C-alpha positions as CSV (number, residue, x, y, z in Angstrom):
1,X,-21.7,76.5,124.0
2,X,-21.3,72.7,124.1
3,X,-18.3,71.1,122.6
4,X,-18.9,68.0,120.6
5,X,-16.1,65.4,120.8
6,X,-15.4,62.9,118.1
7,X,-16.4,59.3,119.1
8,X,-13.6,57.3,120.7
9,X,-12.9,53.9,119.3
10,X,-14.1,51.0,121.4
11,X,-11.5,49.1,123.4
12,X,-10.4,45.7,122.1
13,X,-12.4,42.9,123.5
14,X,-10.6,40.8,126.2
15,X,-9.1,37.5,125.1
16,X,-11.4,34.5,125.2
17,X,-11.1,32.4,128.4
18,X,-9.7,28.9,128.1
19,X,-13.2,27.5,128.5
20,X,-14.1,29.2,125.2
21,X,-11.3,27.4,123.3
22,X,-12.5,24.3,121.3
23,X,-13.2,21.4,123.5
24,X,-10.7,18.6,123.5
25,X,-11.5,15.0,122.6
26,X,-11.2,13.2,125.9
27,X,-11.2,9.5,126.7
28,X,-12.9,9.1,130.1
29,X,-12.6,5.6,131.7
30,X,-14.6,5.4,134.9
31,X,-16.4,2.3,136.1
32,X,-18.8,4.2,138.5
33,X,-21.9,5.3,136.4
34,X,-22.8,8.3,138.5
35,X,-19.3,9.7,138.6
36,X,-18.7,9.0,134.9
37,X,-21.9,10.6,133.8
38,X,-21.5,13.7,136.1
39,X,-18.0,14.4,135.0
40,X,-18.9,13.9,131.3
41,X,-21.9,16.1,131.5
42,X,-20.2,19.0,133.3
43,X,-17.2,18.8,131.0
44,X,-19.5,19.0,128.0
45,X,-21.6,21.8,129.5
46,X,-18.5,23.9,130.2
47,X,-17.1,23.1,126.7
48,X,-13.9,21.8,128.2
49,X,-14.1,18.4,126.5
50,X,-16.1,16.1,124.3
51,X,-15.7,13.0,126.5
52,X,-16.0,9.4,125.1
53,X,-17.2,7.4,128.1
54,X,-16.0,3.9,128.8
55,X,-16.3,1.7,131.9
56,X,-13.2,-0.6,131.6
57,X,-9.6,-0.5,130.6
58,X,-10.2,-3.4,128.1
59,X,-12.7,-1.2,126.3
60,X,-10.2,1.6,126.3
61,X,-7.4,-0.6,124.8
62,X,-9.8,-1.6,122.0
63,X,-10.8,2.0,121.2
64,X,-7.2,3.4,121.4
65,X,-6.2,0.9,118.7
66,X,-8.7,2.6,116.4
67,X,-8.9,6.3,117.5
68,X,-6.7,9.0,118.8
69,X,-7.7,11.4,121.6
70,X,-6.4,14.8,122.8
71,X,-6.3,13.6,126.4
72,X,-6.9,10.5,128.6
73,X,-8.6,10.5,132.0
74,X,-8.4,7.0,133.5
75,X,-9.6,5.4,136.7
76,X,-7.0,3.2,138.5
77,X,-9.6,0.8,139.8
78,X,-8.0,-1.7,137.4
79,X,-4.5,-0.5,138.4
80,X,-2.3,-3.0,136.7
81,X,-4.3,-2.9,133.4
82,X,-4.4,0.9,133.5
83,X,-0.7,1.3,134.1
84,X,0.0,-1.2,131.3
85,X,-2.3,0.8,129.0
86,X,-0.6,4.1,129.9
87,X,2.8,2.5,129.2
88,X,1.5,1.3,125.8
89,X,0.4,4.8,124.9
90,X,3.7,6.3,125.9
91,X,5.5,3.7,123.8
92,X,3.5,4.6,120.7
93,X,1.5,1.4,120.6
94,X,-1.9,3.2,120.2
95,X,-3.3,5.8,117.8
96,X,-2.7,8.5,120.3
97,X,0.4,10.8,120.3
98,X,2.8,9.2,122.8
99,X,2.9,12.6,124.6
100,X,-0.9,12.7,125.0
101,X,-1.8,14.4,128.4
102,X,-3.1,12.0,131.0
103,X,-4.8,12.2,134.4
104,X,-5.9,9.5,136.7
105,X,-8.2,8.9,139.7
106,X,-7.3,6.5,142.5
107,X,-8.6,5.5,146.0
108,X,-5.0,5.5,147.4
109,X,-1.5,6.3,146.2
110,X,1.6,4.9,147.8
111,X,5.2,5.9,146.9
112,X,5.6,3.2,144.4
113,X,2.5,4.2,142.5
114,X,3.4,7.9,142.7
115,X,6.8,7.2,141.2
116,X,5.3,5.0,138.4
117,X,2.8,7.8,137.5
118,X,5.6,10.3,137.4
119,X,7.6,8.0,135.1
120,X,4.5,7.8,132.8
121,X,4.3,11.6,132.8
122,X,0.8,11.7,134.3
123,X,-0.2,15.3,134.7
124,X,-2.8,14.9,137.5
125,X,-3.7,12.4,140.2
126,X,-7.2,12.9,141.7
127,X,-7.7,10.9,145.0
128,X,-11.1,9.6,145.9
129,X,-13.4,10.7,147.3
130,X,-13.2,13.8,145.2
131,X,-15.3,16.7,144.3
132,X,-16.4,17.3,140.7
133,X,-14.4,20.5,140.8
134,X,-11.2,18.6,141.4
135,X,-11.9,16.4,138.3
136,X,-12.7,19.5,136.2
137,X,-9.5,21.2,137.4
138,X,-7.7,18.0,136.2
139,X,-9.4,18.2,132.8
140,X,-8.4,21.9,132.4
141,X,-4.8,20.8,133.2
142,X,-5.0,18.4,130.2
143,X,-5.9,21.1,127.8
144,X,-3.2,22.8,125.8
145,X,-1.8,26.0,127.4
146,X,-2.1,29.3,125.4
147,X,1.6,28.9,124.7
148,X,1.0,25.5,123.2
149,X,-1.4,26.9,120.7
150,X,-4.9,25.9,119.6
151,X,-6.3,22.4,120.1
152,X,-5.7,20.3,117.0
153,X,-8.5,17.8,116.6
154,X,-7.4,14.2,117.2
155,X,-7.2,12.0,114.1
156,X,-10.3,9.9,113.7
157,X,-9.1,7.6,111.0
158,X,-9.0,3.9,111.6
């Protein structure tokens, strides 16, 4: 005689991975077209970020006067201008939260630059030449950790 067992409840689904959290609003400043487009496309496809792509720090200054972002990813090709912009963000002179996470790319980094980036609380420095994976790892580092809670959309008001 066969014994029929009552159905067991299904196990709880695993928690959603970080990539399934809502994408962050990312300001991406990169003068090199191919690099900028590749990073933006992969970040979008992986639902890590909704990047707003710009080519110069001047454009970023104008945009940051009007809009807030969840994170900034800046090229240091215009090093002095980029450092000044990051300082303005940290001092609350833009629409972004002064504690907004930041990452940068650079061709080189000496001790003075490293100390300045640390002072500006830059989370990641990606040295060139780099692989797209290195940039994506940096974008992941800009996202809120599970202990920081869900992503709150950046304010869009002017």
